[in-house]
N, C-alpha and C positions, 0 to 999 in steps of 0.2 A: 426718381433718380435710381440708377442701377444699384444692386446690392453691394454693400461694402466689401472690398476684397477680403478683409480679415474674416468676415462672417462666411463668405463663400468657402474659404479655406477651412474654417471650423466645421462646416457641414461635411466636409470630405475627410476629416482626420481618421475616422474609424472605417473599417471595411464595410460596415452596415450601420443603418439607423434602425431603431425599433418603433414599429407602428402599433397603435393602441387598439385597433378594432377587436382582435381576439380577446383582449383583456377587458373589453366591455361585454363579454359573453356573446359574441357573434356565433350563431348556430347552436352553441352549447355552453353550459355554465362552467366557469372557472372559479374556484374559491378565492376569497380575498387573500388568504395567505399565499396561495400559489401564484396569483397575479403579482402581488408585491414581491414575491421571491424572484419572478422572472426579471422584473425591473432592476432589482438589486444585483442579480447575477450579471445582467447586461452592463451595469456600471463597473462591476469588478473586472469584466472582460474588456473594458476599454470603450464600450459604446457610450457616446456622449451627446447624441441627438435623439430626442423622443418626440413622437407625434401622437396627439389624441384629438378628441372632438366631442362636443355635446351629444352628437348623434350616437356615439358608441356606448350603448347601454343606457341611453338617456341620462348621461352624467356619470355613470358608474366608472367608465374608463378614466375620466378626468379625476374623479375622487381617488381612485387607486394610484394613479400617477402622483397625485399630490402627497399621499401618505408615504409612498416610497421615496420621493425626492425631497422630503421636508428637511432631512438632516444633512445630506451632502452639501458641501459649499456650493452656493448658487453659481459661481463662476466655472464650475466643473462640467456643466452640461448646458445644452440648448433645448428649449421646449417650444413646441408649436401646438396650437389648437385652431379651431375653425369657427367661423361665424356664418349666419344664414338660417339657423334654426334656433328658436327660443323654446325653452322648456317651461311647462306649467304643471304644478303639482296636482295630482288627482289620486284619490284613494283607491279607486276601482279600476286601475289600469290592467289590461290583460297581461298574462304571464309572458307572452311573446309579442313583441312589437318590432316590425321592420327587421325581422330575423334575429333580433337580440333577445336572449332568454334571461328572465329574472333580473331585469335591469332595475333602476331606481324608479320610484312611483311618480313619473312625470310623463306627460304627453308633449309632443313637439308640434310646432307650426313654423312655416317659413316666414322669415322677416329679413329682408336685405336693405332695410331703411337705415338712415343715418342714426337715428335714436336707437333703433333695434340693435344695430351693430355695437354701439357703445354699451348698451345693456348686456349684450351677449358676452362681451369681453369682461365686464364686471362680474357677471354670473359665473363665468369660467374661473376667474380668479378666486371667487368665494368657494367653489367646489374644490379647486386645487389646494387652496390654503397657502398659496405662494404669493410672493410680492410682485412678480412680473411674468409675462409671457414674452418669449423672444420673437416668434413669428406667428402671424395670424393669416389664415387662408380663408377666402370666401368659398364656401363648400357647395358643391353640386349645383352649379348655376347653368347646367346644360339642358338641352332640349329633351333628352331621354328622361330626365327627372321631372321636368315641368310641362312637357307637351306643349299645347297651344298657349299656355300661360308664359312660356319662356321669354318671349320678347318683352313682356311687361316686367317680369322678374329681372331681366337683364338691365332694363332702364332703371329699375329701382336700385340695383347694385351700382350702376355707373353714377347715379346721382346721390346715392346714400352711403352704401357700405364702403366703397373705395375712398371717398373723401373722409369718412370717419376714421378709416385705418391710416390714411395719410396724416390726419391730425394727431392720432396717437403716436405715430412714428416721429413727427415733428416735436412732440412734447417729450420724447425720449422713453415713452412707455412701451414701444415696440422697436425692435431692431430692423424688421423687414415685414413685408406683407405681399400677398399675391392670391393665387387661386389654388384650390384643392379639388381636382376634377379628374374624370377619366375620359374626357372628350377633347379632341384636338381643335375642332372648329371654334368652340367657345373661347379657347385660349387665343386664337388668332383674332377673333372679334374683339376681345378685351384689349389686346395689345394695340389694336387700331385706334382705341379711344383713351388709353391710359398707360402710364408707366408702372410696371410691376418690378419687384425685386426678385421674386422667386415663384415658381409654379410647381406644385406637387401634382405630378401627372401619373395616374395609376393605369398600368396595363397597356399603354400605347407606345412604349418603346421596350420591347422584349424580344426574345428569340422567336416567339410565335406571332408577334404583332408589331411591326415597325412603322405603323401609320403616322407617327409623329415625325418621321425622318425627313420627308421631302420639303415641307413648308415650315413647320414649327421650330424644329431644333436649330436650323440655320438662322432663323429670325431671332431666337433667343441668344445665340452667340453674338450676333450683330448688335443686339440691344443690351447685352450684359445681364440677361435674366438667367438666374440659376434654375436648373431643373432638378427636383428631387424625384427620382424614378421610383414610384411606388408600384405595387402589384407585380413584382418581377416573375412570379409564378402564374400570372393571369388567373388568379383565384383557384388554381389547382393543377391544371394539366402539366405545367412545367415542373411540378414537384412530384406528382404521382406517375407521370408518363401517360402515354396514350391508352394503356391498358392497366389500370390500377390493380394491384395485387389482390385486393379484397373483392374483385369482380364488379365493383360499382362503375358507373359511368364517369368518364373524366369530365371535369368542369372547366369552363372557360367563360370569363366574365359573369360568374355567379349563375351559370346555367349549363346544362349539358352541352358539351362541345360539339359544334357542327362538324360534319364529315371532313370538310376541307382542312380544318384545324387539326383534327385527329390525324389525318394523313400527313400533314406537315410535321407534326411532332414525332410521328413514327419514323419519318426520314431523318429527323435530327437525332433520334435515339439510335438509329443505325450507325451514324457517324460517331456518336458517343461510344458505342460498343467497339468500333474499329480502333479508337484511340484510348480506350479505357478511361473515359472521362465521365464522371457522374453528371446526369442531366441537371441536377440542382446546382452544381458548381457552375456549369456553363450559363444557366439562367441568371444566377446572381452576379456573375462577372461581366457578362456581355454589355449591359447598359452603361457601365462606368467608363467605357472606352470613348464615349462621345464627349467632346469638349464642353457641351452644354450641361452635362450631367455632373452635379456636385456630389451626389451620394445616392445610394440605393436603400430604399426603405422597405422593410419586410416585418410582418407580425410574427409573434410566437405566443403560444398559450401554455408552454411549459419550459422549464430550464433545458430539458432534453432537446426540444425543438430549437431553442435559441442556440445551444451548443452545436447542433447539427448545421444550422444556417451559417454560423461563424466559421466552422470548419470548411464548409463548402465554398464560402467566400474567399478563403485563403488557399484552396486546393490548387496545386500546380497544374496548368493546362498547357500543352505544347502548342506552339504557334501553328504547327501543321494542322491541328484540329480546326482552328478558326478558318484557315485557308481552304480546308476541305468543305466547310459549310458554305463559304462564299462561292467556291467553284461549282457547287451543286445547286446554287440558287436558293439556299436556305437562309442566307443573310444577304440583305440588300447590298448591291455592289458599292453603294455610296456610304455604307455604314462603316465607321472606323472599327478596327479590330483591336482587342486587347494587345498591347505591345506595339501598336503603330507609332506611338510617341513615347520615347523613353525619358 
């Protein structure tokens, strides 16, 4: 069944939602106090939707969100986590695993089975120390993650994880469920065999990459599936620009950006300069214009980053800026522009 309208509205109440990967020590460590401080500051700023996952720091992000969200009234926020990876304790884990630094002493393995999904939800609740999770996403079920094993993993999800999540929703333990991925095709493949409430889609509907626009987003509007637009900076380049000030290479999809993406962002920055629009502001505001998109999800590893993101999400941008992007072919002609629907 489609996501409940009140939940869809709830996802979009705040200008941004807070993603939990940086608070699981992605790429570099954040202290417990600083991580919990970011979540508390987000609550005080009106952010009321938070996303985490077992993958993020091998349970560390979930643990920190649980500590930060234990005291606020449970009805004041929405919380999502993910299934598809189970964690097993091990004393000799390496300091860095899957780009996460100094996480908890667990190793992960994929499990999209029915029983594995139910265990994953129970394990997440234990790490969080909370009574419920609002939304559960099946995490990283795409071909880029699983390679030749992806068809088998997909069948395991279709026969196992999705029925398990449907059961938890029917029991009232979840309000909604869907996919958490950065791949368009696996979303289309899943919608062909199952009903979903929501898709957390990272990086595929941004100023730099609108590959979700032709097929997926219209399908989601038709089916009543909400899109949570994650990765609005495409893992870096739409925050740093095509030429980062520190002289480092710009990143796109967690790797050095290819020349064609660098060139596209350089052209976008030219338009930004003409209209005095910060690139970050445009990147955060563009996805929300599409009717399929319920909210934009972005991570922060400090209160300063959070405040910067919130300020840019609210930054006034003239209509002429968006029209200039469209006229120069930098925004797909079919993409709704902010302000198209008042």
